[in-house]
N, C-alpha and C positions, 0 to 999 in steps of 0.2 A: 349520580346514581351508580353505584355499585356494579353492580352488572356491567354497564355499557363502558365503564373505567374496563374493567378485564378483560371484557371481552374487544376491546380495542387493543389494549396491551399485547393480547397473543396476537394479533392481526397483525400489527405494526412488528413484533418480536418475528413472526412468523415471515413478514415480508421477508426483512433485514436478512435473512439467513436462507431465503430463495432469492434473491435476487443475489448477496454479495457473496456469498459463501458457498453457496451453487451452484452462482453463475447463469442461472435464468434468466429469460426477459421480464424484462418487467413489467409487463403486461402481463404473461402467464404466472408469474409470482405472487403481482396485486389481485389475479382473479381465485385464486387457491387461500390467498390473507383475505380475503371478500367473504369465503367461504367459513374459513377458521373462525371468523368473526357471529356470522351467521350461527354455528352450530354452539360457539360457547354459549352464547347469549340466549339461543333456545335452551340448551340445556341447565343454564342458570336459574334462568325463568322458572322451566319445570319444578325446581328443588323449592324453590321459595314460595311458588304458588303450592303447591301440595302441604306444605307445611302453616302455609295462613287459613287455608282451606282447609286444614284439621283443626285450627283453631274456633276460627269461625262453624266449623260443625259443635264443637265442645259448648260453645257459646249460645248457638240456636236451643240446644238441649237443654242448660238452664232456660235460656230467656220461657221456654215452651214449660218447662217445670216452677215458674214464675218467680225465678230467682234472676230478676232482676239485674242488681247489684252485683251479684257473681259474674251473669252472663258480660253485661260492661268491661267488669274485670280482663275478662278473658277477651275480648274484644280489643282494648287497649292495652294490654299485651303483646299484642302484633303489630303494633306502632315500629318495633326493633328493625323490621323487613320493608319497612318502609326508602327507606336508605339504599336497598338492594333494588328494589322493583318499581317502576315508575308504576303512578296510579294507587296502588296500594294502597296508602298515607288518606290520601282521597274518597276510598272505597269505606274505607274503613271509617272517617268522621260522616260517609252518608248513614253508613250502619248505628253508629252510636247515638249522630242526631233524630233517627229516626226514634228508635225506643223510646229515646227521653220525651218525645213530641208525643207517641201514641199514648205514653203515661200521663200527658196533659205538663209535666216537668219543660214546658217553653223556654227556661232562663236556663236550663242547661246544655236542654237542644243547638240553640243557637250557633254560642261559638262553634260549634261541630260543622250542623249545616251550611254554616259558610265559606268551611275546607273543604265542602263534599263534591263531590265526583260530578259533572255537572252531566254527565251520562245518565245518573240515577236520578230519573226523573220526580218520583215518588220524593226527594229530601227535594229536590230544587223545587219540586210544589208546596213543600213546607216551608221551606227558609221563603220565599216567596209569599206568604202567605202572614209566615211574622214580619215583612218588612209591611205588610197591609198594614196589621196589628198595631202598627210602629208609626204607623204613618207616613211612611217612606216610599210616597208614591213609585218613584223614580225607581231605585233599585229594586220595587217589586216587579216592576215591568220590562228592568236591565236584565235580573235573576228568570222570568219568565221569556225569555226570550235566549238566553241558554240554554233552559230546559227546553222549548220546542225546538230547538236547533238538534241537540242533540237527542230525544226522541221525539220526531215529527208525527210517526205514525201513530202516534198515539193517542185517543180521542178522547181522555179525561185529559187530560196534559191542555190541551186548547179549551174544552171544558172551566174546566179550570181558571183558565187565565181569563176567559170570559166573564165566568160570575164573577170575579175580582174585581176589575176593572167596571163593571154594572156598580156592585157595589161599593164602589170608589167615584162614583158618579158618571162614569164616563161608559155609558149606553154607547155610543156610536163608535166608540175604540172597538168594543166589546163582540160589536156587530162586525166588525172589520177583523178580530180575530177568528170569529168563529168560518166567516169567509174563508181567511187564510187555513181554518184546519181542513174545511171541506175540499179546498185540492193538495191537502194532501191527505185525506182518509175518506176520498171517494164515496156518497151513498152511507157514511151512515148516519142513523137513524136519530142518534138522541144528538147529535150538535143541529141537522137539520131543525130536529125540533126545538129545540133552544134558539137559535137562529129565528123560529119564526116567532117565539114570544116576545123575544126583543126588538122584533118588527112590528107587532104586536103594543108595546110600552108593558110586558107583562113579563113578570119575573122566570128567571131560568129553572129548570125540572132539571137538579142533580142525583133524588132517590134511584132514580136508574142504575146509578154505578153502586149501588149498594157499599158494601163493607167498605170500598176501593174509595168511596168520595167521603163514607165516615170518619173515615183512618185523618184527616183534614181538619178536623172539629170545626168546622165552620158550622155544624148544626147547635143548637140548646141541648145542652145534658138531658131538658125534658123532650125537646124531640126525637131526641137518638132513645131513650126508655118508650114514647108511646111506640115508636116501630117496632122494637125489641116484643114488645107486647103484641102487638097485631099481629108480627111475623108467629109469636108463639101462640097462640088464638088459632091462628090458621093450620098451623100446626095441630094441633088437639084437635080441631077438627076433623082433620083431611086422617087422623088416628080412630077417633069415634066412627064414621064412615067403612071403613075396612070391620 
């Protein structure tokens, strides 16, 4: 990572100059060198992330305007900053993988999701679902574990983990996961409800998570269309009443 190397180089040069050329005691020189390292690292990080965020904002506008391929090319252009700043490459892979996944191009999404930043729990969830659909249950569980460790307060990732385990025929493990989730997100009603459903031998109810749930494409297209029609019907009734 260029940022670290440049910052470390500046700190080493400063230490040598202060300790040997200026004659300062080594611990004072070391303290100043450490401050220089932190300052240079912060400054370069700010500059790099500002450029990356500008590219992401441009790509977001393209994606919102349905110029999907153009938006993806914009995101890919930011990979050049991956050598400068830690986690940039992983975050970009997550974004691109999520875009492909949401447009149901699962084949294109997969290699990007595999290299996604583990703290992006949505990308991790999509990767885990992809492993489930490929019948790679061990990889699915491994990915979900990374996701819940990176984002333990996200109720949906715990429920998604439990749902996939249950769908894979492991209801007992699904219950254990939801019990773990309740320890991290105490009092979460959706998790409580789904745990009770599993204990009763019933299927989990995920519709309460709304669009966040639907983006994982675990509902059939017909079910999604029915939900959208029902939502539109409810909207029309509210408009008529007014």
